[in-house]
C-alpha positions as CSV (number, residue, x, y, z in Angstrom):
1,X,133.9,96.4,83.4
2,X,137.6,97.4,82.9
3,X,139.0,100.3,85.5
4,X,142.3,100.9,83.4
5,X,142.0,104.0,81.3
6,X,144.0,103.9,77.5
7,X,146.2,107.0,77.1
8,X,144.2,110.3,76.4
9,X,141.0,108.4,78.3
10,X,141.5,110.7,81.6
11,X,142.4,113.5,79.5
12,X,139.1,113.1,77.3
13,X,137.1,112.6,80.7
14,X,138.6,115.7,82.7
15,X,138.3,117.8,79.8
16,X,134.5,116.9,79.7
17,X,133.5,117.1,83.0
18,X,135.4,121.1,83.4
19,X,133.3,121.7,80.2
20,X,129.9,121.2,82.2
21,X,129.2,118.2,81.6
22,X,127.2,115.2,84.0
23,X,128.8,112.4,84.8
24,X,126.3,110.4,83.9
25,X,126.6,112.4,80.0
26,X,130.4,111.5,80.2
27,X,129.3,107.9,81.4
28,X,127.2,107.0,78.7
29,X,130.5,108.4,76.2
30,X,132.5,104.8,77.7
31,X,130.4,102.7,78.2
32,X,133.3,100.3,79.6
33,X,133.8,102.6,82.3
34,X,131.3,102.8,85.9
35,X,130.0,106.0,86.6
36,X,132.0,105.9,90.4
37,X,135.1,104.8,88.5
38,X,135.0,107.9,86.7
39,X,133.8,110.1,89.6
40,X,136.8,108.4,91.7
41,X,139.7,108.9,89.4
42,X,138.5,112.5,89.0
43,X,138.1,113.3,93.1
44,X,141.7,111.5,93.5
45,X,143.0,113.8,90.6
46,X,141.3,117.0,93.3
47,X,139.0,117.7,90.0
48,X,135.6,116.1,91.1
49,X,134.8,118.1,94.4
50,X,131.5,117.0,95.7
51,X,128.5,119.1,95.9
52,X,127.2,120.6,99.4
53,X,124.5,122.1,100.4
54,X,123.2,123.9,102.8
55,X,119.5,124.7,103.8
56,X,118.4,127.5,105.5
57,X,118.1,128.1,108.9
58,X,115.9,127.0,110.9
59,X,113.5,130.0,111.7
60,X,113.6,131.7,115.9
61,X,109.6,130.1,116.4
62,X,109.5,129.9,119.6
63,X,108.3,126.1,120.2
64,X,104.7,125.1,120.9
65,X,104.4,124.1,125.1
66,X,103.2,120.9,126.0
67,X,101.0,120.7,129.4
68,X,102.0,118.4,131.2
69,X,99.4,115.2,131.7
70,X,98.2,114.5,135.4
71,X,98.7,111.1,136.1
72,X,96.2,109.4,138.6
73,X,97.8,107.2,141.7
74,X,99.0,104.1,140.6
75,X,96.0,101.4,141.9
76,X,97.9,99.1,144.3
77,X,95.0,96.4,145.1
78,X,94.0,93.6,143.1
79,X,90.3,95.2,142.1
80,X,92.6,98.4,141.7
81,X,94.6,97.2,138.5
82,X,92.3,95.1,137.0
83,X,89.8,98.6,137.4
84,X,92.3,100.3,135.5
85,X,92.7,97.3,133.0
86,X,89.4,97.6,132.0
87,X,89.8,101.1,132.2
88,X,92.0,101.2,129.6
89,X,90.9,98.5,127.7
90,X,87.8,100.6,126.7
91,X,89.8,103.6,126.3
92,X,91.0,102.3,123.0
93,X,87.7,100.4,122.0
94,X,88.5,96.3,123.1
95,X,85.7,95.3,125.6
96,X,86.2,91.9,126.5
97,X,84.7,91.9,130.2
């Protein structure tokens, strides 16, 4: 693709853009120009400005309170560790013992 503009091309692109034509439509009229090239040329000329949208402010609804989990004390013996492991496996549906 050639990104050089012939005399009068950029003026025509500028006129089309300022008349409300979309960049996609303008690029269709100039198939040897990429959409990015047209946009950048308009940006450098100070004609194209990125459209920014603002989202509405979040509602002031209070956040739901999450109850604090009470954890069991950690086992310290081998039997306690094995029992905790088996309990955890049973809780998630694994039964290998």
